[in-house]
N, C-alpha and C positions, 0 to 999 in steps of 0.2 A: 584420538583418546588410549590414553594407557589404563592398560587397567593389572591389578594381579590380584590372587589371593593368595588371602596371608591364611596359614599353616598351624599361627598361631591360635588360640583364644584371645578374642579381645568382648571384655563386657562393656554392653553401648550404656550409657546416661545420659546422651547430648552432649557433651564437651563435646565430641569427636566431630560435632556438626559446625565449624568454624574453619574460617581460614586459615589456608594453611597445612589443618590437619594430618591431612594426606603425606606434606611434602615433609612433615618431621618427622611422622610416623616410618614412611615408606621410603623418601627416599625421590620419591615420584613431582618434579616439576612440567608444572600444568596441567593442561587438562585431561583429569582420570577418576575413575572408578575402583574401589578396592571391595574386597569383598571378604567377610568373616564370622568366620562364629562363635556365641557366646551368649551371658545370659541377656537383660535389658531391665533397668529401673532408670527410668530419665526422672529426676528429681527436678523439683518446681519449678528452683533456678534457670532453669536450660531447657522448659518445654518450649521448643515457638511456636503451639498454635493455640491461642489463646481460647479457645474451647473446649480444652484440653484440663484446663487449669482447673476449672472445678468438678472436673469429671472424675472418673474412678482411678485413675491412674496407668501410667503407662511404664507395663511389666509383663516380664513372662521368663523363666527359666532358662530356656532354648532357643535363641532365633537365630536364621542365616541371612546376616547383614550387609551392607550394601549402603555405601558413600560415596556420593560422585562429586567433585568440585569441576565449576569450569570457569575459564576466564574469557571466555568469548566474551560475556554478554553479562551485565550485574541483573539483568530487568525481574523482576518477582514474575510478571508476566511468563516471561520465556523458560524462567527454571520448572513452575508448575503444570507449562504445557510438559514439557521433557518429564515431572512428575510420573503421570497421565499415563503417557507414551513407555514408561517405565515399569509402569502398571498392566500395563499392557500387552508389553511384549512377556514379563511373568507372566502372565493367566494363560495366555500363548500357550510358552515352553511348559509349563506344568499340565495344562492338558493332553498335549501331547506325552508330557510323560509317563504320564499313571492313565491315560485315554477315561479320566472324569471330567465330567463337565463344572466349570465351573463358574463364579458369576462375576461381576467385576463391576462394581459403585465409584464412579468416580475412580480417585485415586484406595483405594478400597478393594482386596479379594477376598469371596466365602466359599464356602463349602457350606451347602446349608444355612443355618444358622448360626454358625460359626466363621469367626474374623479370622482367615489365615494369616493378614498381611498390615503392618503398621505403613505410615508412609507421611512424611513432610520436607515442603520445601519454603528455602528461604535465602537470602541473599546476604553478603555482605559486601563492605565499601570496595573490593575487590575481585570478589565474584559472587557464584551463585551456586548455590551446595542445597542436597537433598538425602534424605534417610528415606531407606526403605528395609524393610525386612520380612522373614516370612517364618513362623511358628517353627520349626522342627520337630521339638517333642513336646507333649504335654506339659501344666502344669504355672503355677504362677501370677499367670492372666486370671486380670481382677473383671474381664470380659467372657461369654460364649470362645470359645477358638476353635480351630481346624490346625490340623499340623499337619506336616510333608510324612509326617508316621503314617497318617489316617491314607495317603496317597501312597502311600508307600514306595516316596519318593527317595531316593540318600541325596541327604542333602546339599553333600559336597561335591557331587557331580551336578547338582541342581547350579548349586552356586558359581562353579565355574562354567556353564553354560550360559546360564545370564548373563554374568560377564562379556562372553564369546559373543551371545545376539545383540546386546546391546552395543556392544565395541562394533559390530557391522550392520548396526543401524544405523550410527550416528556418522560411517563414511557412505553409506549411502546419502544420509541426508547431504553432507559436504558437496559429493561427486552429482546430486539432483540440482545442489544450487549453483553450482561453477560449470554446469554443461547450458544453461539459458540464456537466450540472448537477450536484449531489450527490446522491444518494438519496435518496426523502425532502423532498426541494424543494418546492415549491407550483409549480406550474404554474401560466400566465395562464390563463384564465375559469374559474375554482377547479378543474379538475382537477390530480387527487392521483396 
């Protein structure tokens, strides 16, 4: 999986969660995860989670965003599993960087009563996609939030570290899958 941290500020409006956006924007072909910093204001037509349609909105003034696209499988269930693993990796990393305990509920991270992250997984006809974002600084959110500033964590350092952690996790998953033999398969040296 390729990763890229963008030095450019990109405001997330939900339109980025589509097939080949990473290719069009960054020139990365195939499975890739990109990180960037910017505001968030998801317009109604771009809301993927049906529960959010009648909610308070999805917005914040300053977030660290991640968009991941994989062509391995378009399976939405697998995409949601990947989303949960992404949230768990983010939570573990933030706890190591800050020393502050966080709470994960499904694909969301919390610090006390403040919502630290947002996330969605979806599928296109050719790929599975996810968006995960963490509030960098306060402001603009329609719900009580927590931020990287509350944790005294540098947004870019966190973004780069999470991209590396997720890439390492994916490499480990692929290696684990490739080293397993089927039951009853012949073993070297004549063992069965």
